[in-house]
C-alpha positions in Angstrom: 106.6 212.6 -12.9 110.1 212.2 -14.5 111.7 208.9 -13.9 115.4 209.4 -14.5 117.0 206.1 -15.6 120.7 205.8 -15.0 122.5 202.8 -16.4 125.4 201.0 -14.8 128.9 200.6 -16.2 129.2 199.9 -20.0 125.6 200.8 -20.8 123.9 203.9 -22.2 120.3 205.2 -22.4 119.3 202.5 -24.9 119.7 199.8 -22.2 116.4 201.0 -20.8 114.5 200.7 -24.1 112.5 197.6 -23.1 111.6 199.0 -19.7 110.3 202.3 -21.0 106.9 201.0 -22.3 105.8 199.8 -18.8 106.6 203.2 -17.3 104.8 205.1 -20.0 101.8 202.8 -19.6 101.7 203.8 -15.9 101.5 207.5 -16.9 105.2 208.2 -16.0 107.7 210.1 -18.0 110.9 208.0 -18.3 114.1 209.9 -19.0 116.9 207.4 -19.8 120.4 209.0 -19.7 123.8 208.3 -21.3 126.5 209.4 -18.9 129.5 211.6 -20.0 132.4 209.8 -21.7 130.6 206.5 -22.3 132.0 205.0 -25.5 134.6 207.8 -25.9 138.3 207.3 -26.3 140.8 208.2 -23.6 141.7 211.4 -25.3 138.2 212.9 -24.6 137.2 210.9 -21.5 140.3 210.9 -19.3 139.1 213.8 -17.2 135.7 212.3 -16.5 135.1 210.6 -13.1 132.3 209.8 -10.8 131.8 213.4 -9.9 131.1 214.3 -13.5 128.5 211.5 -13.7 126.8 212.7 -10.6 126.7 216.3 -12.0 125.1 215.0 -15.2 122.2 213.6 -13.2 122.0 216.7 -11.0 121.5 218.7 -14.2 118.5 216.4 -15.1 117.0 217.0 -11.7 117.4 220.8 -12.0 115.8 220.7 -15.4 112.7 219.1 -14.1 109.7 221.2 -13.1 108.8 218.9 -10.1 110.6 216.4 -7.9 111.9 213.3 -9.7 112.5 209.6 -9.1 116.0 208.4 -9.7 116.7 204.8 -10.8 120.2 203.5 -10.8 121.3 200.1 -12.0 124.4 198.5 -10.6 127.2 201.1 -10.6 124.6 203.7 -11.6 123.4 203.3 -8.0 126.5 205.3 -6.9 125.6 208.0 -9.4 121.9 208.4 -8.3 122.9 208.3 -4.6 125.4 211.1 -5.1 122.8 213.1 -7.0 120.1 212.5 -4.3 122.6 213.7 -1.7 123.1 216.9 -3.7 119.4 217.5 -4.3 117.6 215.7 -1.5 114.7 218.2 -1.6 114.1 217.5 -5.3 114.2 213.7 -5.3 110.9 211.9 -4.4 112.5 208.5 -4.3 115.7 206.6 -5.3 115.3 203.2 -6.8 118.3 200.9 -6.8 118.3 198.0 -9.3 120.4 195.1 -7.9 122.7 197.3 -6.0 122.9 199.0 -2.6 123.4 202.6 -1.4 127.1 203.3 -1.2 128.7 204.8 1.9 130.8 207.9 1.7 134.3 207.5 0.0 133.4 204.1 -1.5 133.9 203.3 -5.2 132.4 200.8 -7.6 135.4 198.5 -8.4 138.6 198.3 -10.4 138.7 196.9 -13.9 141.4 196.4 -16.5 142.3 199.4 -18.8 142.6 199.0 -22.5 143.9 202.0 -24.4 143.1 204.2 -21.5 139.5 203.2 -21.1 137.6 200.3 -19.5 135.9 198.1 -22.1 133.0 195.7 -21.3 134.7 192.5 -20.2 132.1 190.2 -21.8 129.3 188.2 -20.3 131.5 185.3 -19.4 133.4 187.6 -17.0 130.5 187.6 -14.5 129.5 184.9 -12.0 126.6 182.6 -13.0 124.3 184.1 -10.4 124.5 187.4 -12.3 124.0 186.2 -15.8 122.1 182.8 -15.5 118.9 184.3 -17.0 120.6 185.9 -20.0 120.3 183.3 -22.8 122.6 183.2 -25.8 120.2 185.2 -27.9 119.9 187.9 -25.3 123.6 188.0 -24.8 124.2 188.4 -28.5 121.5 191.0 -28.8 122.8 193.1 -25.9 126.5 192.8 -26.4 126.5 195.5 -29.2 124.9 197.9 -26.7 127.9 197.9 -24.4 130.4 200.8 -24.5 133.7 201.6 -22.7 133.6 203.8 -19.7 136.1 206.4 -18.6 139.1 205.1 -16.7 138.5 207.0 -13.4 134.7 206.4 -13.0 134.8 203.0 -11.3 137.5 203.9 -8.8 136.7 207.5 -7.9 135.2 207.6 -4.4 131.7 209.0 -4.0 131.4 212.2 -2.1 128.4 212.3 0.2 127.3 214.8 2.9 124.4 213.3 4.8 121.2 214.8 3.3 120.5 211.6 1.3 119.2 209.6 4.2 115.9 211.6 4.2 115.1 210.4 0.7 112.8 207.4 0.4 114.5 204.3 -1.1 113.4 201.2 -2.9 115.8 198.4 -3.6 114.9 196.1 -6.4 117.3 193.2 -5.8 117.7 190.5 -8.4 118.0 187.4 -6.3 117.8 188.5 -2.6 114.9 189.1 -0.3 114.9 191.8 2.3 116.0 189.2 5.0 118.8 187.9 2.8 120.0 191.3 1.9 120.1 192.5 5.5 122.0 189.3 6.5 124.6 190.1 3.8 124.9 193.7 4.7 125.7 192.8 8.3 129.0 191.5 6.8 129.7 194.6 4.6 130.8 197.1 7.1 130.1 200.7 6.0 127.5 199.5 3.5 125.5 198.0 6.3 125.8 201.3 8.2 124.6 203.2 5.2 121.6 200.9 4.8 120.7 201.2 8.5 120.8 205.0 8.3 118.0 205.1 5.7 114.8 206.4 7.2 112.4 204.9 4.6 113.5 201.8 2.7 111.7 199.0 0.9 113.4 195.9 -0.5 111.8 193.8 -3.2 113.2 190.6 -4.8 112.9 190.8 -8.6 113.8 187.1 -9.2 116.4 187.7 -11.8 120.1 188.0 -12.4 122.0 191.3 -12.4 120.5 192.7 -15.6 116.7 192.5 -15.3 116.3 195.3 -17.8 117.4 192.7 -20.4 116.0 189.5 -18.9 112.7 190.8 -17.4 112.2 194.3 -18.7 108.4 194.4 -18.3 108.5 193.2 -14.7 111.3 195.6 -13.9 109.3 198.5 -15.4 106.2 197.5 -13.4 108.2 197.3 -10.2 109.7 200.7 -10.9 106.3 202.2 -11.6 104.8 200.7 -8.4 107.7 202.1 -6.4 107.4 205.5 -8.0 103.7 205.5 -6.9 
């Protein structure tokens, strides 16, 4: 089975390199992707938004000979949810890595533009709960992996129709149990509504910060493999 691995903002296919061995050991076929416009200047990426990122994953689904599992980390969760919505009958499961299913018309966030693109803001930009398990060596090793993202990707609202709720979902949350997540989602308005509309959902606590593919890649790979069945 193809496991399509979609990175979050500022990362490309290489961010999954340390996760891939555990998936292959489980007999799965990992397909890490680099999304359109990542690392490109504004001259070539200005017309790229969330819809183009979703389309890129839909193309991967259409190219597969059987239903696939979609894995989305962080902002990549918006991407895989949009793709699952478009191809609900071709997606066996969606796995969210430290993120939640977005409701219709929501976006990721807003970040500062530099030369018409959004560069990685650096590890110190993020709260300690997100990066506490990334030691200095890991931060230095992974910083060169980061790339700019197109200006419109984080702010373009996700377009969803309703078919997505039939797709089984696994949420691999860095620091939250199912009970803690549900308590949080009760305060998040439409995000809570989206969660409660899911027909088949499992929540697992990873015990990590926001980037387990860097801090606990083997465990993350094993959890993805277990969820994929």
